[in-house]
N, C-alpha and C positions, 0 to 999 in steps of 0.2 A: 502493499499500498505506498509507503514510503517513497515509494519511485514514478508513483502515479501522477498526471499532470498533461499539462498540455506545454511547450518547448514556442518562444516566440519566435515570431519567423528571422530575426535579426542573429537569431544563435543558430537556426538551422541551415540559413544560408551561407554564414562564417564556417561550420562544419563541414560542408559543403564543398565549400572553394578548397579548403587547405586538404580535401580528405580525397576530393575530385570522384566520390561512390567509393571508397576501398573501404568494403564494412569492414575488417578486419583491423584496418591503421583509426576508423572510426570507435568501434568497440574500447581499443585500448586509450586512444584520447579521451574519451567521457570516461573511462575507468582511471585517466589520472588527474582528469578535471573534478572531480568528484573526491578524489583524496587527497587533493589543493588545496578545495572548495574555491578554484576558479567556476566551478558547474555548481549552480544552487537553486534551491528552489524558494519562489514568496509568492503566499495568495496563488498558492497553487499553477503559478507558470516558472518554467525553467530558462533558466537565463546564464549565459556564459560572461563573464566579465576580465580584463586582464590578459596576461598574455598567455601564448600555449606552453604549457609543461611539456618541452621536450624531454623526456630523460627517462631514464629506466626502462622500461621495457618499447616505449613508442621510438627511444632512440637507438635503442640494437635494431628493434624491425626496419627503422630506415636506414641505419649505416649498412644494414643487411643488404638492400636494394641498392644502393649508391655502390657495394663491391671495396676493392683494392685499387685505390688509385695513388700514381705517385707525388711527389713534392712538386712538379710543375702540374700537374693536373689540378692536384689541389691550391696552387694558390690562385690557377685561374678560375677554380668554383668559389673559391671566396672571392674573387674580385666580383663574381657574377651575382652572386649569394648577398653580399651586402651593397651594389651597385643597381640589381636590377629595378627598372630594364635598362640593361646597359649596353652603348653603342659599341659595334665590334670591332670598329674603329680606335676609340681610347683604347678598350681592352688590350688592342694590339700592342700597345707600348707599355701596358702591364704583364701580359703573360704570355708562352712561348705559343705560336702559333702551331703546332705540329698539337701541344697538349688542348690547345681550344679544340681541335679537331680531332684529336681523341675523344675524348669531352661528348661531343657533337653525334658522334659514330654511335660511342654506346648509347645515347639517348639520355644523356645524365644532362642535357641545355637545351633548350630549344630557341629561336630564333621567331623573329616576325617585321615585317617591314611597315618603317613608316616613313613615306616618301622615301627617300634616299638613303634613310638610314636603315641598317639590320640592328633590331634592338632585342638583346639575349636577355634569358630567365633559364633560371632553374627548369628543367624539366616538370615539377611537379614542387608545390609550395612547401611540403614538407621539408624535401631539398634542403630548401635554403634556410629554414626555421633552422634544423638539426645543425647544418656546415655554420649559423654562425653564434650554435649556442655554442659550438665547438673549440672557437677562438676565444683566446686567452685575452683582459682589455690590454693589454700592452700590443698584440698581434692587431686586434679589431681598431685601437687610434693608429697603430702606422696605414693599416688598410683602408680607414677614411681618409686620411691625410694625405696619402697618396692619388685615392678616388677624387679626390677634390682637386690635385693640381694638374691629374690628368683631363678633367675636365673640364676647366678654368682655360686649359692650354688649347684643348680641340675648339672651344669657343673663340680662342682668338681674343679674350680682355672680356669679351662682350657676350655674359652667359644667354642663354636663349631660357623664355620663361618656363618652361619645359625642367630645369637644371637651377636656377636660381635656389629653389627651396634646400631640395637637395644640397648642394653644396654648402650654403650656410648652417646645415645639419651636421653636416661629415664637417665643416673647420669647427663648429662647434665642442663636438663631441671628439674631435682627435687634440683637444687642450694647446694646441699651436696657436699661434695667434693669427689674426681675421682680419682682412678689412672688413672697416665697420661697417661701409655701403653695403657687401654683400650682404651683410646679417640683418640691417637694416631692411633691405627689399624683402630677406626670408622671413622677418617677422611681418608685413605687411602682407603677401602672401597667404603665410599660414593663418594669419587673421582671416585674408578671403576665402579661404575655405573650411573657416569657422571652428580651426582646432586654435583656441582662444589659450591654452595653456601651453603652446608651444611658441605661440605670436608671443607671448611676456618673458618666456623662455630667452628667443632670443634679442628681444627688444631691451631686455639687461644687461646681455652679455653684448650687445651693442651700443649703448650707453657706457658700459665700462670700456670699452676699446675706444673713446673717443669717438663717439659718434653724433656728439654733440647735439644739438635743440633739432636735428632729424631723427634722432635716436631715441631722443624723449617723447617727442611728437608719435612714434609708431607704438612707445611702449606704454604712451595716455592710451592712443585708440584701443590696444588690448587689454589694458585695464578698465577701462569704462567699460567691457562687456565679461570681464573674466573676475572681477571683485578687486580689492586694494584700495580701499580708499584712503586708506592713510599714506599709501604711495601716492596716490592721486594728487592730494592733498599738497604734498612736497612738491611735485613737477608740475604740477600747473600754474601756479604763482610766479609770472613774469616770464614766462614759456613765448606767449605773442610776440615781445616785443624783442626776443633772439631770434623771430622768425624773419628772411628778408625777401620769402618769394612769396608772391599773394598767394597762388595755388596752397601755399604750404600754413599760411594765415587761415585762409579759408575750410581748411583742412582740423586746423585746432579751433575755430571760433564752433565749428558740426560738433 
């Protein structure tokens, strides 16, 4: 009786997306979700909140599906897992071409055309989850830093809109110095995508990196819908006078 109830549609879609209908993987993921508390029931409705517990039996199954891979293949798969969808031209500067082709031949990665670009992803969502979970913090930071460098170089100093938010997050997560303008644009894009927590995080980082009034404006926009009345009260006084462009003063007024 304790397992009765309805499963919310968002949770159904999420579990289907990450398992692609593999019943064995779904069963193990649900078992792990119950054990960790990620999958809970409230008022007769089951819902999944938080990350995916890719450990224990779930991890064993996915690692068995991936199989044995050499160091060059693992490097390439890690870049794809953290960078998905990752332009094949960007990946070519980070990993060995032969290793990438071997991953494709083994159906561990897949590509899809987006105009002239070929965008690569792990062939199954859980492959990416397990690969990312298997990287330690130092390796993760190095991968994200190199991804940010490679994407910025490929975009030749003017980031594509679809790359700007990802590069901002990679810079922030990698712990290295970041261009405040990149963090400011990332905060704006996160706010536009309704990811308020990320918008606030990027806005604070932009301000700390010397982004000045524009960073403060991006942060106040995020805080205005994400809470933080005390922080807003500190930032807002005098901000209009610091803004020189009319468009920025208008945004501040709004």
